[in-house]
C-alpha positions in Angstrom: -94.8 -14.0 7.7 -91.8 -13.7 5.5 -93.0 -10.5 4.0 -93.2 -8.8 7.4 -89.6 -9.7 8.3 -88.3 -8.4 5.0 -90.2 -5.1 5.6 -88.5 -4.7 8.9 -85.0 -5.4 7.4 -85.5 -2.9 4.5 -86.6 -0.1 6.9 -84.6 2.4 8.9 -81.9 1.0 11.3 -82.2 2.2 14.9 -79.3 0.2 16.4 -75.9 1.5 17.8 -73.8 3.7 15.4 -71.4 1.8 12.9 -67.8 2.9 13.4 -66.1 4.3 10.2 -63.8 2.1 8.3 -60.2 2.6 9.3 -57.7 3.6 6.6 -54.5 1.9 7.7 -52.4 3.5 4.8 -52.8 6.9 6.4 -51.3 5.8 9.7 -47.8 7.3 10.4 -48.0 10.1 7.8 -47.3 13.7 8.7 -48.0 16.7 6.8 -45.2 19.2 6.0 -41.4 18.6 5.6 -39.1 17.8 8.5 -35.4 18.6 8.9 -34.3 15.5 7.1 -36.5 16.4 4.1 -35.0 20.0 4.0 -31.5 18.7 4.2 -32.2 16.3 1.4 -33.6 19.1 -0.8 -30.6 21.3 0.0 -28.2 18.5 -0.9 -29.9 17.9 -4.2 -29.8 21.7 -5.0 -26.1 21.9 -4.3 -25.3 18.8 -6.4 -27.3 20.3 -9.2 -25.3 23.6 -9.1 -22.0 21.7 -9.0 -23.0 19.6 -12.0 -24.1 22.8 -14.0 -20.9 24.6 -13.1 -18.9 21.6 -14.2 -20.6 21.4 -17.5 -20.0 25.1 -18.1 -16.3 24.8 -17.3 -16.0 21.7 -19.6 -17.8 23.6 -22.4 -15.5 26.6 -22.0 -12.4 24.5 -21.9 -13.5 22.7 -25.1 -14.1 26.0 -26.8 -10.9 27.8 -25.8 -8.5 24.9 -25.2 -6.0 26.9 -23.0 -2.3 26.0 -23.4 0.7 26.9 -21.2 2.7 29.9 -22.2 6.2 29.0 -23.4 9.1 31.0 -21.9 12.7 30.7 -22.9 16.0 32.4 -22.0 17.4 32.6 -25.5 20.8 34.2 -24.6 22.6 35.4 -21.4 25.6 37.7 -21.0 27.5 37.4 -17.7 30.3 40.0 -17.8 30.9 40.2 -14.0 30.3 37.8 -11.2 32.8 38.4 -8.4 32.4 37.4 -4.7 34.8 39.4 -2.5 36.2 38.3 0.9 33.4 40.2 2.7 30.7 38.1 0.8 29.9 41.1 -1.4 28.8 39.9 -4.8 29.4 42.3 -7.8 27.4 41.2 -10.9 26.4 42.2 -14.4 24.0 40.0 -16.1 21.8 40.7 -19.2 19.2 38.3 -20.6 17.3 37.9 -23.8 14.0 36.1 -23.2 11.0 35.1 -25.4 7.5 34.5 -24.2 5.2 32.6 -26.5 1.4 32.7 -26.2 0.2 29.7 -28.3 -3.5 30.2 -27.6 -5.9 31.1 -30.4 -8.5 32.8 -28.3 -6.8 34.0 -25.2 -4.8 37.2 -24.8 -2.5 38.1 -21.9 -2.1 41.4 -20.0 1.2 41.5 -18.2 0.4 44.2 -15.7 3.4 43.6 -13.5 6.5 41.6 -14.2 9.4 41.5 -11.7 12.3 39.2 -12.5 14.5 38.3 -9.5 18.0 36.8 -9.5 19.0 34.2 -6.9 22.4 32.6 -6.1 22.8 29.8 -3.6 19.2 30.3 -2.6 19.6 34.0 -1.9 18.2 36.9 -3.9 20.9 39.3 -5.0 19.0 41.4 -7.6 15.7 42.3 -9.2 14.4 44.5 -12.0 11.1 45.6 -13.4 9.8 44.8 -17.0 7.4 47.5 -18.5 3.8 46.3 -18.7 2.6 44.9 -22.0 -0.2 43.0 -23.7 0.3 39.8 -25.7 -2.2 38.8 -28.3 -3.2 35.4 -29.7 -0.4 33.2 -31.0 2.2 35.9 -30.5 5.9 35.9 -29.3 7.1 38.8 -27.2 10.8 39.5 -26.4 11.9 41.0 -23.1 15.4 42.0 -21.9 15.9 41.8 -18.1 19.2 43.3 -16.8 20.8 42.9 -13.4 23.8 45.1 -12.4 25.1 46.1 -9.0 26.4 44.5 -5.8 24.9 42.7 -2.9 26.1 41.1 0.3 25.2 37.4 0.5 24.9 35.8 3.9 25.6 32.2 4.9 28.7 30.1 5.3 27.9 28.0 2.2 28.1 31.0 -0.3 31.9 31.0 -0.5 32.1 27.2 -0.8 29.5 27.2 -3.6 31.1 30.1 -5.4 34.6 28.6 -5.4 33.4 25.2 -6.5 31.4 26.5 -9.4 34.1 28.9 -10.4 36.6 26.0 -10.7 34.0 24.0 -12.6 33.5 26.8 -15.1 29.8 27.5 -14.6 27.7 29.6 -12.2 24.2 28.4 -11.5 21.8 31.3 -11.2 18.0 31.1 -10.7 15.7 33.6 -12.2 12.2 33.8 -10.7 9.4 36.0 -12.1 6.8 37.5 -9.9 3.8 38.7 -12.0 0.3 40.0 -12.0 -1.5 39.0 -15.1 -5.0 39.3 -16.7 -6.3 36.7 -19.1 -8.6 38.1 -21.8 -11.2 35.6 -23.2 -13.5 37.3 -25.6 -14.8 40.4 -23.8 -14.0 39.0 -20.4 -10.9 39.6 -18.3 -9.8 37.2 -15.6 -7.2 38.2 -13.0 -4.5 35.8 -12.0 -2.9 37.0 -8.7 -0.4 34.1 -8.5 1.8 33.0 -11.4 5.2 31.4 -11.3 8.1 31.3 -13.8 11.4 29.6 -12.8 14.5 29.8 -15.0 17.5 27.7 -13.9 20.5 29.1 -15.7 23.9 27.6 -16.3 26.1 30.6 -16.9 29.7 30.2 -18.2 32.4 31.8 -15.9 33.4 35.1 -17.5 36.7 34.8 -19.4 36.8 31.0 -19.1 37.0 28.4 -21.9 33.6 26.9 -20.9 31.0 26.2 -23.5 28.7 29.1 -24.3 25.3 29.5 -22.8 22.6 27.3 -24.2 18.9 28.3 -24.7 17.0 27.3 -21.5 13.3 26.6 -21.2 11.6 28.0 -18.1 8.9 26.3 -16.0 5.6 28.2 -16.1 2.7 27.5 -13.9 -0.4 29.3 -15.0 -3.1 27.1 -16.6 
């Protein structure tokens, strides 16, 4: 009796089909990458590029160690600086300037150098310095000259001129407008905007004021 029952149990099963076992871990998963996934991948790519560029810039800076150029007005000769009653300024100013490149691995191409002279906030003269190249750890001398006459506008010009004349010194600003190229190895990098400011304290011609003192200029490049 027992053997017959075991035989039936070990035989083929003809009952209703058994449903497949459900895999709950696959519920909610979607194939492919949605917008959030793409955005995340793009963000990771951008961050990687920024990090790589930062490392490259840091390595280049450690190799070349760029230093600011040093610009001085070593001497100044003001032989004429007269403001007429019609605000016409007659001037004759000569400068001796030194530009020092302290860098060991960086050369400078001065493609265009235009010194401009300002008095009481107004430009009254400009000149052009011939282009030149400056090598590593080199000092170059330039000699800007300003001569002529120019009408200055504004009610404050006469007041400023008379006050400074009585004090014994004229305050003239020299600003340089330049186009430079920096040479690093075989590469040349163009700088379209550079700024040199020289604030000069010039003795009134013929006065007993102290002579002109060497003046360091402000240079914004590196």
